[in-house]
N, C-alpha and C positions, 0 to 999 in steps of 0.2 A: 504493500500500500504506500509506504513513504516514497518508494522510487516512482510510483505513478504520479504522486503529487509533485515530485521534483520535475518530472518530464512534462507534466501538464502545465505547470506555471513557468516553465523555462528556467528553473533553478539549475545551476551547474552541479555536477555530481563529483564526489570524492576529491580528487587532486585539484580540480578546478576551484572548489570551495576554499581549499587551503591557499591557493594562489590569490583568489579574490580577497580573502581576509588579510593576507600578507601585503598585497598591493594597497588595500584600503588603509592598513596601518601606516604604510609608507606615505600614502597620499595625505593622511591626517597629519603626520609629523611635518611634511613639507608645507602644508597649509598653515599649521601653527607656527612654524619657524619663518616662513617667507611671506605668506599672504595676509595672515591675521594681523601682524604688526602694521602692515601698510593700511589695512582697513581701519584699524584703531587710530592710526595717525591721521587719516583723512577725517574721521569722526571728530577727533579732538580739534583739528584745525577748523572744521566747519562750525563747531560749537563756539570756538574763540571768535571767529569772524562774525557769527550771529550776535554774540554778546557785544562786540565792538560796534557793529552797525546799530544795534538797539540802543546802546549808550549814546552814540552820536546823534541819532535821530529821535531819541525819546522826547516826545512832546514838542518837536520843532514847530509843529503847527497844531494849535489848539483851535478847534472849530465848534461853534454853536450855530445851528441853522434852523430855520423855520421852513417847513415844507409848504409851498404855495403852488397848487396845481394850476395848469394852464387854463382851466375852466373857471377859476376863482374870479368872481366879479370885482375883487379889489385890484386885479391887474388892469382893468379898464379905468378904474378910478385913480390909482396911484401911478402916474406916468413919469415921474422924475426920480432918478437914482440919486440918493443922498449918501455921501461918504463922509464919515467923521473918523479922522486918523489921530490916534493918541500915541505919541512917542513915549515909550515907557522909561521911567527913571532908573530902575535897577533891574538888570536882566542877568541871567546865567549864560554860560558858554553856548547853550543851545538857542539863545535868543528869546527865551521865555522869561516872564517876570520871576524874580526870586519869590519863594513861597510867602514870606512875611509881607513883602511889598504887594504881592498879588492879593493877599487877604485884606490889606488896607484899601484896596481899590474897589471892594464890593459895592459900597454905597455909590461911588462915582459911576461904576459900571451900570448899576441899576438905574441911575439918573439918566445916563446917556441913552440907554435902551428905551426908557420911558419918554425921553424927549421926542422920539419919533412920533409918538401919539400926539404930543403937543403941537407938532408941525403937520398935523393931519396926515399921518402916514403910519408906517410900521417898520420895525427893524426886521431884517430877514436873515442876515449872516453877521456873526461876530467872529473875526479871525485874529488869532494872536500868533505872530511869528516875527523873527528878525528884529526884535526890539520894539515892535509896534503892535497895538491892538487896533484893528480897523472894524468899524461898525458900518455895515451896508444896510440901507433901507430904501423904501420908496415912499414918496409923498405926492400929494396933489397940489401943494401950495409952495411955490418957490420963495415968495416973500416971507411966509410964515416959517419956513425952514431956516432961512437966513436969520430971522429975528430970534428964533429959539437957539440957534447956534451962537449968536452974539451973546445972549444971556448966559449960556453954558460957559463960554469962554471967560466972561466977566466974573462968574462965581468961582471959577477954578483956575486962577492964574498960575497956580503951582504946576499945572500940567501943560505940556506943549501940545497944542491941538491944531489940526488943519481941517478944512471943510471944503467940500466940492459938491456941486450939483450938476447933473447931466440929464438931458432929456433921454429917456429910454422907455417909450410907450409900449414896446413889444417885450420888455423885460429880457432883452438879449443878454445883458450882463449876468443876470441871475440864472438863466437857462444854461448859458455856457459854463458858468462856475459849477452848477449842479451836475452837468454831464461830465465835466472834466474830473470831478472828484467822486463821482458815483454815489451820491446819496440822494 
């Protein structure tokens, strides 16, 4: 019966089994002495590279965004892109604000986002990178947006702020940004 099983499944018999086991043993030693160290080295290098890339890019861009679908009626109402750029005072090597400084900006950040409502609009993206926090939003009222920004700048002279308004009735900036970053 065992010989029938050996022939049925194609197992080698007798001397061939001994050669197979001997060759397998040799192949295993060759693998352990030559190939396994190479694989281990590749894994270690890959982990080190992943760690370095993660450290370098950790939080280089912090993004908060509001999803506004193409069918949203606010797109028709808010036709001006409003950009408020805040040059951060204290940043780390990755361009993000230092944790304590970032914590101190919470009220200011909340006020800037809220100011978009004051200018008859809404904030849609807040991006932090390269030593800047940039607030993007849309408004229906250019004069109102300019007035609100002027008040914001007067109340917060300790912050370096820039302001820009552009006509963007099709929300091209928002759609391009959204498709580029896949959210």
